[in-house]
BABA-535505 format. One record per residue (C-alpha): z, y, x. Coordinates in Angstrom, 3 decimals, m for minus. Example, Ala and Ser with C-alpha at 12.3 -4.5 7.8 and 13.67 -1.06 7.14 Angstrom:
# residues 2
<pt><z>7.800</z><y>m4.500</y><x>12.300</x></pt>
<pt><z>7.140</z><y>m1.060</y><x>13.670</x></pt>
This chain:
# residues 236
<pt><z>111.162</z><y>179.913</y><x>m62.698</x></pt>
<pt><z>109.769</z><y>182.450</y><x>m60.441</x></pt>
<pt><z>108.721</z><y>184.863</y><x>m63.150</x></pt>
<pt><z>105.085</z><y>184.537</y><x>m62.142</x></pt>
<pt><z>104.616</z><y>182.632</y><x>m65.352</x></pt>
<pt><z>104.871</z><y>185.489</y><x>m67.444</x></pt>
<pt><z>101.849</z><y>186.512</y><x>m69.424</x></pt>
<pt><z>99.486</z><y>189.304</y><x>m67.972</x></pt>
<pt><z>100.468</z><y>191.824</y><x>m70.563</x></pt>
<pt><z>104.047</z><y>191.366</y><x>m69.974</x></pt>
<pt><z>103.395</z><y>191.742</y><x>m66.167</x></pt>
<pt><z>101.587</z><y>194.827</y><x>m66.502</x></pt>
<pt><z>104.371</z><y>196.520</y><x>m68.403</x></pt>
<pt><z>106.954</z><y>195.310</y><x>m65.720</x></pt>
<pt><z>104.921</z><y>197.289</y><x>m63.110</x></pt>
<pt><z>106.915</z><y>200.412</y><x>m64.015</x></pt>
<pt><z>110.013</z><y>198.879</y><x>m62.628</x></pt>
<pt><z>111.145</z><y>198.392</y><x>m59.071</x></pt>
<pt><z>109.864</z><y>195.154</y><x>m57.556</x></pt>
<pt><z>113.076</z><y>193.262</y><x>m57.450</x></pt>
<pt><z>114.139</z><y>194.354</y><x>m60.951</x></pt>
<pt><z>110.877</z><y>193.544</y><x>m62.295</x></pt>
<pt><z>111.185</z><y>189.900</y><x>m61.010</x></pt>
<pt><z>114.727</z><y>189.459</y><x>m62.461</x></pt>
<pt><z>113.301</z><y>190.673</y><x>m65.772</x></pt>
<pt><z>110.230</z><y>188.454</y><x>m65.763</x></pt>
<pt><z>112.209</z><y>185.422</y><x>m65.010</x></pt>
<pt><z>114.538</z><y>186.165</y><x>m68.041</x></pt>
<pt><z>111.569</z><y>186.727</y><x>m70.145</x></pt>
<pt><z>109.898</z><y>183.521</y><x>m69.108</x></pt>
<pt><z>113.135</z><y>181.598</y><x>m70.018</x></pt>
<pt><z>113.156</z><y>183.335</y><x>m73.444</x></pt>
<pt><z>109.718</z><y>181.989</y><x>m74.065</x></pt>
<pt><z>110.495</z><y>178.560</y><x>m72.767</x></pt>
<pt><z>113.658</z><y>178.041</y><x>m74.788</x></pt>
<pt><z>112.898</z><y>179.959</y><x>m77.992</x></pt>
<pt><z>112.008</z><y>176.896</y><x>m79.980</x></pt>
<pt><z>113.964</z><y>174.192</y><x>m78.361</x></pt>
<pt><z>117.264</z><y>176.183</y><x>m77.677</x></pt>
<pt><z>117.249</z><y>179.581</y><x>m79.515</x></pt>
<pt><z>120.847</z><y>180.376</y><x>m78.537</x></pt>
<pt><z>120.258</z><y>180.060</y><x>m74.976</x></pt>
<pt><z>117.005</z><y>182.068</y><x>m75.239</x></pt>
<pt><z>118.880</z><y>184.679</y><x>m76.915</x></pt>
<pt><z>121.335</z><y>184.857</y><x>m74.092</x></pt>
<pt><z>118.468</z><y>185.372</y><x>m71.668</x></pt>
<pt><z>117.114</z><y>188.000</y><x>m73.968</x></pt>
<pt><z>120.292</z><y>189.979</y><x>m73.729</x></pt>
<pt><z>120.180</z><y>189.970</y><x>m69.916</x></pt>
<pt><z>116.557</z><y>191.121</y><x>m69.991</x></pt>
<pt><z>117.653</z><y>193.965</y><x>m72.332</x></pt>
<pt><z>120.404</z><y>195.014</y><x>m70.135</x></pt>
<pt><z>118.021</z><y>195.165</y><x>m67.269</x></pt>
<pt><z>115.152</z><y>196.895</y><x>m68.786</x></pt>
<pt><z>115.503</z><y>198.372</y><x>m72.281</x></pt>
<pt><z>112.812</z><y>200.823</y><x>m72.126</x></pt>
<pt><z>110.170</z><y>198.092</y><x>m71.566</x></pt>
<pt><z>108.486</z><y>197.258</y><x>m74.704</x></pt>
<pt><z>108.008</z><y>193.620</y><x>m73.890</x></pt>
<pt><z>111.546</z><y>193.103</y><x>m73.383</x></pt>
<pt><z>112.505</z><y>194.732</y><x>m76.639</x></pt>
<pt><z>109.958</z><y>192.448</y><x>m78.419</x></pt>
<pt><z>111.359</z><y>189.314</y><x>m76.731</x></pt>
<pt><z>114.764</z><y>190.448</y><x>m77.815</x></pt>
<pt><z>113.707</z><y>190.704</y><x>m81.176</x></pt>
<pt><z>112.162</z><y>187.225</y><x>m81.506</x></pt>
<pt><z>115.167</z><y>185.744</y><x>m79.831</x></pt>
<pt><z>117.506</z><y>187.339</y><x>m82.307</x></pt>
<pt><z>115.201</z><y>186.429</y><x>m85.223</x></pt>
<pt><z>115.389</z><y>182.931</y><x>m84.014</x></pt>
<pt><z>119.101</z><y>182.783</y><x>m84.305</x></pt>
<pt><z>119.242</z><y>184.524</y><x>m87.630</x></pt>
<pt><z>120.460</z><y>187.985</y><x>m86.366</x></pt>
<pt><z>117.806</z><y>189.656</y><x>m88.552</x></pt>
<pt><z>119.297</z><y>193.164</y><x>m88.339</x></pt>
<pt><z>119.282</z><y>193.081</y><x>m84.754</x></pt>
<pt><z>115.752</z><y>191.553</y><x>m84.609</x></pt>
<pt><z>114.455</z><y>194.210</y><x>m86.872</x></pt>
<pt><z>116.114</z><y>197.057</y><x>m84.633</x></pt>
<pt><z>114.383</z><y>195.331</y><x>m81.538</x></pt>
<pt><z>111.087</z><y>195.203</y><x>m83.246</x></pt>
<pt><z>111.189</z><y>198.696</y><x>m84.570</x></pt>
<pt><z>111.948</z><y>199.841</y><x>m80.922</x></pt>
<pt><z>108.910</z><y>197.842</y><x>m79.521</x></pt>
<pt><z>106.642</z><y>199.223</y><x>m82.165</x></pt>
<pt><z>107.650</z><y>202.863</y><x>m81.404</x></pt>
<pt><z>106.972</z><y>202.308</y><x>m77.712</x></pt>
<pt><z>103.463</z><y>200.624</y><x>m78.203</x></pt>
<pt><z>102.199</z><y>201.985</y><x>m81.640</x></pt>
<pt><z>101.060</z><y>198.660</y><x>m82.426</x></pt>
<pt><z>101.270</z><y>197.018</y><x>m85.906</x></pt>
<pt><z>101.285</z><y>193.352</y><x>m84.728</x></pt>
<pt><z>105.084</z><y>193.184</y><x>m85.520</x></pt>
<pt><z>104.696</z><y>194.228</y><x>m89.036</x></pt>
<pt><z>104.832</z><y>190.958</y><x>m90.633</x></pt>
<pt><z>107.925</z><y>189.705</y><x>m88.758</x></pt>
<pt><z>109.721</z><y>193.040</y><x>m89.422</x></pt>
<pt><z>108.990</z><y>192.496</y><x>m93.094</x></pt>
<pt><z>110.454</z><y>188.941</y><x>m92.828</x></pt>
<pt><z>113.457</z><y>190.383</y><x>m91.223</x></pt>
<pt><z>113.939</z><y>192.434</y><x>m94.354</x></pt>
<pt><z>113.829</z><y>189.139</y><x>m96.370</x></pt>
<pt><z>116.339</z><y>187.547</y><x>m93.942</x></pt>
<pt><z>118.726</z><y>190.489</y><x>m94.776</x></pt>
<pt><z>118.520</z><y>189.968</y><x>m98.407</x></pt>
<pt><z>116.089</z><y>192.748</y><x>m99.106</x></pt>
<pt><z>112.823</z><y>191.066</y><x>m100.397</x></pt>
<pt><z>111.784</z><y>194.239</y><x>m102.317</x></pt>
<pt><z>111.526</z><y>196.058</y><x>m98.997</x></pt>
<pt><z>109.447</z><y>193.299</y><x>m97.625</x></pt>
<pt><z>107.187</z><y>193.610</y><x>m100.701</x></pt>
<pt><z>106.918</z><y>197.359</y><x>m100.230</x></pt>
<pt><z>105.803</z><y>196.713</y><x>m96.650</x></pt>
<pt><z>103.138</z><y>194.264</y><x>m97.888</x></pt>
<pt><z>101.584</z><y>197.187</y><x>m99.632</x></pt>
<pt><z>101.793</z><y>199.585</y><x>m96.666</x></pt>
<pt><z>98.498</z><y>200.812</y><x>m94.680</x></pt>
<pt><z>99.721</z><y>199.124</y><x>m91.635</x></pt>
<pt><z>98.669</z><y>195.732</y><x>m93.162</x></pt>
<pt><z>94.945</z><y>196.739</y><x>m93.205</x></pt>
<pt><z>95.236</z><y>197.345</y><x>m89.447</x></pt>
<pt><z>96.436</z><y>193.931</y><x>m88.743</x></pt>
<pt><z>94.100</z><y>191.130</y><x>m87.425</x></pt>
<pt><z>93.199</z><y>188.204</y><x>m89.659</x></pt>
<pt><z>96.185</z><y>186.013</y><x>m88.543</x></pt>
<pt><z>98.441</z><y>189.107</y><x>m88.959</x></pt>
<pt><z>97.226</z><y>189.612</y><x>m92.645</x></pt>
<pt><z>97.725</z><y>185.896</y><x>m93.264</x></pt>
<pt><z>101.145</z><y>186.068</y><x>m91.980</x></pt>
<pt><z>101.889</z><y>189.107</y><x>m94.151</x></pt>
<pt><z>100.718</z><y>187.235</y><x>m97.242</x></pt>
<pt><z>103.030</z><y>184.372</y><x>m96.335</x></pt>
<pt><z>105.980</z><y>186.825</y><x>m96.067</x></pt>
<pt><z>105.026</z><y>188.438</y><x>m99.321</x></pt>
<pt><z>104.837</z><y>185.139</y><x>m101.145</x></pt>
<pt><z>108.286</z><y>184.422</y><x>m99.840</x></pt>
<pt><z>109.615</z><y>187.681</y><x>m100.871</x></pt>
<pt><z>108.320</z><y>186.885</y><x>m104.319</x></pt>
<pt><z>110.104</z><y>183.550</y><x>m104.360</x></pt>
<pt><z>113.248</z><y>185.310</y><x>m103.245</x></pt>
<pt><z>113.001</z><y>187.601</y><x>m106.074</x></pt>
<pt><z>112.570</z><y>184.640</y><x>m108.613</x></pt>
<pt><z>108.774</z><y>185.291</y><x>m109.141</x></pt>
<pt><z>107.691</z><y>181.891</y><x>m108.456</x></pt>
<pt><z>104.275</z><y>182.213</y><x>m110.312</x></pt>
<pt><z>103.600</z><y>185.479</y><x>m108.484</x></pt>
<pt><z>104.335</z><y>183.719</y><x>m105.284</x></pt>
<pt><z>101.482</z><y>181.272</y><x>m106.223</x></pt>
<pt><z>98.981</z><y>184.019</y><x>m106.807</x></pt>
<pt><z>99.839</z><y>186.029</y><x>m103.610</x></pt>
<pt><z>98.693</z><y>182.989</y><x>m101.673</x></pt>
<pt><z>95.444</z><y>182.372</y><x>m103.348</x></pt>
<pt><z>92.984</z><y>184.173</y><x>m100.882</x></pt>
<pt><z>89.552</z><y>183.464</y><x>m99.225</x></pt>
<pt><z>91.539</z><y>182.156</y><x>m96.188</x></pt>
<pt><z>93.177</z><y>179.593</y><x>m98.470</x></pt>
<pt><z>89.964</z><y>178.389</y><x>m99.828</x></pt>
<pt><z>88.079</z><y>178.294</y><x>m96.451</x></pt>
<pt><z>87.351</z><y>174.863</y><x>m95.015</x></pt>
<pt><z>87.607</z><y>176.332</y><x>m91.456</x></pt>
<pt><z>90.697</z><y>175.237</y><x>m89.518</x></pt>
<pt><z>92.465</z><y>178.242</y><x>m87.938</x></pt>
<pt><z>95.911</z><y>178.257</y><x>m86.279</x></pt>
<pt><z>97.467</z><y>179.403</y><x>m89.463</x></pt>
<pt><z>95.776</z><y>177.118</y><x>m91.788</x></pt>
<pt><z>98.357</z><y>174.407</y><x>m92.126</x></pt>
<pt><z>101.148</z><y>176.860</y><x>m92.672</x></pt>
<pt><z>99.017</z><y>178.709</y><x>m95.367</x></pt>
<pt><z>98.247</z><y>175.582</y><x>m97.180</x></pt>
<pt><z>101.798</z><y>174.184</y><x>m96.847</x></pt>
<pt><z>103.356</z><y>177.457</y><x>m98.283</x></pt>
<pt><z>100.865</z><y>177.071</y><x>m101.320</x></pt>
<pt><z>101.729</z><y>173.563</y><x>m101.953</x></pt>
<pt><z>105.557</z><y>174.485</y><x>m101.756</x></pt>
<pt><z>104.804</z><y>177.359</y><x>m104.191</x></pt>
<pt><z>102.909</z><y>175.066</y><x>m106.483</x></pt>
<pt><z>105.767</z><y>172.598</y><x>m106.571</x></pt>
<pt><z>108.166</z><y>175.299</y><x>m107.339</x></pt>
<pt><z>106.286</z><y>176.071</y><x>m110.588</x></pt>
<pt><z>106.042</z><y>172.469</y><x>m111.603</x></pt>
<pt><z>102.426</z><y>171.646</y><x>m110.672</x></pt>
<pt><z>103.175</z><y>168.445</y><x>m108.662</x></pt>
<pt><z>99.635</z><y>167.061</y><x>m108.591</x></pt>
<pt><z>98.362</z><y>170.206</y><x>m107.299</x></pt>
<pt><z>101.043</z><y>170.434</y><x>m104.653</x></pt>
<pt><z>100.433</z><y>166.883</y><x>m103.676</x></pt>
<pt><z>96.863</z><y>167.775</y><x>m102.938</x></pt>
<pt><z>97.782</z><y>170.806</y><x>m100.861</x></pt>
<pt><z>100.363</z><y>169.075</y><x>m98.850</x></pt>
<pt><z>97.470</z><y>166.750</y><x>m97.951</x></pt>
<pt><z>95.182</z><y>169.472</y><x>m97.097</x></pt>
<pt><z>98.095</z><y>171.052</y><x>m94.936</x></pt>
<pt><z>98.489</z><y>167.769</y><x>m93.272</x></pt>
<pt><z>94.857</z><y>167.556</y><x>m92.380</x></pt>
<pt><z>94.979</z><y>170.799</y><x>m90.842</x></pt>
<pt><z>98.277</z><y>170.459</y><x>m89.037</x></pt>
<pt><z>96.958</z><y>169.392</y><x>m85.546</x></pt>
<pt><z>100.265</z><y>170.562</y><x>m83.779</x></pt>
<pt><z>102.772</z><y>169.257</y><x>m86.178</x></pt>
<pt><z>104.011</z><y>172.617</y><x>m87.186</x></pt>
<pt><z>104.835</z><y>171.452</y><x>m90.772</x></pt>
<pt><z>106.652</z><y>168.515</y><x>m92.343</x></pt>
<pt><z>103.875</z><y>168.035</y><x>m94.918</x></pt>
<pt><z>103.841</z><y>164.413</y><x>m94.203</x></pt>
<pt><z>107.431</z><y>164.041</y><x>m95.254</x></pt>
<pt><z>106.916</z><y>166.283</y><x>m98.365</x></pt>
<pt><z>104.035</z><y>163.961</y><x>m99.288</x></pt>
<pt><z>106.213</z><y>160.893</y><x>m98.888</x></pt>
<pt><z>108.954</z><y>162.449</y><x>m100.917</x></pt>
<pt><z>106.528</z><y>163.117</y><x>m103.752</x></pt>
<pt><z>105.200</z><y>159.585</y><x>m103.656</x></pt>
<pt><z>108.837</z><y>158.215</y><x>m103.684</x></pt>
<pt><z>108.733</z><y>156.815</y><x>m100.198</x></pt>
<pt><z>112.025</z><y>156.407</y><x>m98.365</x></pt>
<pt><z>112.063</z><y>156.273</y><x>m94.734</x></pt>
<pt><z>114.656</z><y>154.056</y><x>m92.925</x></pt>
<pt><z>115.706</z><y>154.789</y><x>m89.324</x></pt>
<pt><z>114.633</z><y>151.579</y><x>m87.269</x></pt>
<pt><z>117.600</z><y>152.137</y><x>m84.876</x></pt>
<pt><z>119.865</z><y>152.140</y><x>m87.772</x></pt>
<pt><z>118.409</z><y>148.774</y><x>m89.261</x></pt>
<pt><z>118.576</z><y>147.239</y><x>m85.783</x></pt>
<pt><z>122.368</z><y>148.250</y><x>m85.550</x></pt>
<pt><z>122.897</z><y>146.766</y><x>m88.978</x></pt>
<pt><z>121.217</z><y>143.516</y><x>m88.081</x></pt>
<pt><z>123.441</z><y>143.253</y><x>m84.796</x></pt>
<pt><z>126.521</z><y>143.925</y><x>m86.958</x></pt>
<pt><z>125.556</z><y>141.229</y><x>m89.498</x></pt>
<pt><z>124.773</z><y>138.825</y><x>m86.648</x></pt>
<pt><z>128.212</z><y>139.558</y><x>m84.798</x></pt>
<pt><z>130.139</z><y>138.895</y><x>m88.158</x></pt>
<pt><z>128.410</z><y>135.655</y><x>m88.707</x></pt>
<pt><z>129.087</z><y>134.341</y><x>m85.336</x></pt>
<pt><z>132.764</z><y>135.075</y><x>m85.528</x></pt>
<pt><z>133.057</z><y>133.184</y><x>m88.834</x></pt>
<pt><z>131.604</z><y>130.120</y><x>m87.262</x></pt>
């Protein structure tokens, strides 16, 4: 990694640093982004290095927040997101900040954030994300029926496929299942699967569970067959 892989916005923020330091920070931020999904613990370690090098850069604080969030350090993540927001004035992190409150066992705070004016300043994707967080908070509070209602929206009803469509439909299906509406849940898991071009959900597995389909690992089957064959040979 050279650090040149960093996104243009992040590169712009690093211009305030001496060149060598900026390059070091950029390399660490690139590694955070690269490892966040496949190895969040390692991504977290890289984020801590970037944070030590340049804690006054908003992109660094944001990356540190997402890395902490990925490993379940919600209090730490929230602190970093708040710092990034103070630096930029942006509301983009509002939904994930609310989800950190959920992670810390404070769903009522997440619900309060869902009603704040900042939500109206979010773009469409951010508003959908906030709706997902609010529905999750409702479920955390034992309000399963309210979670279903929270997810009912024009975005859910739309036939247009957006980056968030699969996750929204999946969450709705899951909420329906939680209140015993199994037939509707099956329908919406199917709709989630149709929209899930990148495999971001396990909608196909959930559908299979509802239909009583049990998957068997082919490798396990082969191993069992070999064992059986070996046992037969020894008896002969």
